[in-house]
C-alpha positions in Angstrom: 132.4 112.2 118.1 129.2 114.2 117.2 128.4 114.3 120.9 131.4 116.5 121.5 130.2 119.1 119.0 128.8 122.4 120.1 125.0 122.5 119.9 125.0 125.2 117.2 127.3 123.1 115.1 124.9 120.1 115.4 122.0 122.4 114.4 124.0 123.6 111.4 124.7 120.0 110.4 120.9 119.3 110.6 120.4 122.5 108.5 122.8 121.2 105.9 120.8 118.0 105.6 117.7 120.1 104.7 119.7 122.1 102.2 121.7 119.6 100.0 122.3 122.2 97.3 124.3 124.2 99.8 126.6 121.3 100.4 127.0 120.9 96.6 127.8 124.6 96.3 130.5 124.4 99.0 132.1 121.4 97.4 132.0 123.0 93.9 133.5 126.4 94.9 135.8 125.1 97.6 135.2 128.0 100.0 134.4 125.8 103.0 131.5 125.7 105.4 132.8 128.4 107.8 131.5 131.2 105.6 128.1 129.6 105.4 128.1 128.8 109.1 128.6 132.4 109.9 125.8 133.5 107.5 123.6 130.9 109.1 124.4 132.2 112.6 123.7 135.8 111.5 120.7 135.4 109.2 119.1 132.5 110.9 117.7 129.3 109.4 114.5 130.9 108.0 116.0 133.7 105.9 115.1 133.9 102.2 118.8 133.6 101.3 118.7 129.8 102.1 115.7 129.2 99.8 118.0 128.7 96.8 119.7 125.8 98.5 116.6 123.9 99.7 116.0 120.5 98.2 113.1 120.4 95.8 110.8 117.4 96.0 111.5 116.7 92.3 115.3 116.7 92.9 115.1 113.6 95.1 116.0 110.5 92.9 113.3 108.5 94.7 110.7 111.1 93.9 111.8 111.5 90.3 111.5 107.7 89.7 108.0 107.8 91.4 107.0 110.7 89.2 108.4 108.9 86.1 106.4 105.8 86.9 103.3 107.8 87.6 103.7 109.6 84.2 104.1 106.3 82.4 101.0 104.9 84.1 99.1 108.0 83.2 100.2 107.7 79.5 99.3 104.0 79.4 95.8 104.8 80.8 95.3 107.5 78.2 96.4 105.2 75.4 94.2 102.4 76.7 91.2 104.8 76.6 91.8 105.5 72.9 92.0 101.8 71.9 89.1 100.5 69.8 88.6 97.0 71.2 86.8 95.7 68.1 89.7 96.7 65.9 92.1 95.1 68.3 90.1 91.9 68.3 90.1 91.9 64.5 93.9 92.4 64.4 94.4 89.5 66.9 92.2 87.3 64.7 94.1 88.2 61.6 97.4 87.4 63.3 96.0 84.1 64.6 94.9 83.2 61.0 98.3 84.1 59.6 100.0 81.9 62.2 97.7 79.0 61.5 98.3 79.3 57.7 102.1 79.4 58.2 101.9 76.3 60.5 99.8 74.5 57.8 102.3 75.3 55.1 105.2 74.1 57.2 103.3 70.9 58.0 102.7 70.3 54.2 106.4 70.9 53.4 107.5 68.5 56.1 105.1 65.7 55.0 106.0 66.1 51.3 109.7 66.1 52.1 111.2 62.8 50.8 113.1 60.9 53.4 116.7 61.7 53.0 119.0 59.0 51.7 120.7 56.7 54.2 123.9 58.2 55.3 127.0 56.5 53.9 128.3 53.9 56.3 131.7 52.5 55.9 131.3 49.4 58.1 130.5 47.1 55.2 133.2 48.5 52.8 135.8 45.8 53.4 133.4 43.0 54.4 134.2 41.2 51.1 137.9 41.0 52.1 137.3 39.2 55.4 138.9 35.8 55.8 
C-alpha cells in the first residue's frame, strides 16, 4: 500500500519518523497531519520551525536507560574510591566474630537442652485388658 503513495507523502512519513514530537502534537490537538504536511511542503524539512519537534537523544527510552545505567556505574565508582579498605576489613572481621559467637551460643543451648520426654503413646493403654 505504501508503494501507491506519492513520493512526497513517503518523504513526509520519513520526516515524521525523525520528528516524533510532531506526531504526539497532532494526536494531542487533533488537527490532523494535513496542516503540517502543507507547512512541510512550504517551509522544507530543514526549517527552524521543525526543531521543536525533533527527537532528543535523551528522550529515547533506550538512551534514557543507558544513561541511567551509566550514572549508576559512575556513582558506584565514586563510592568505591571513597571506601577505606582497612575499615571495611575490620567491619567484616567484627561481623564474622559476632556470627561465630552466636553460633557458639546456639550450640551450647542445644547441647544443654534436656531431651524431651517421650511422647505419650496410647498403644499400651489397654494392654492389661487383653484376653
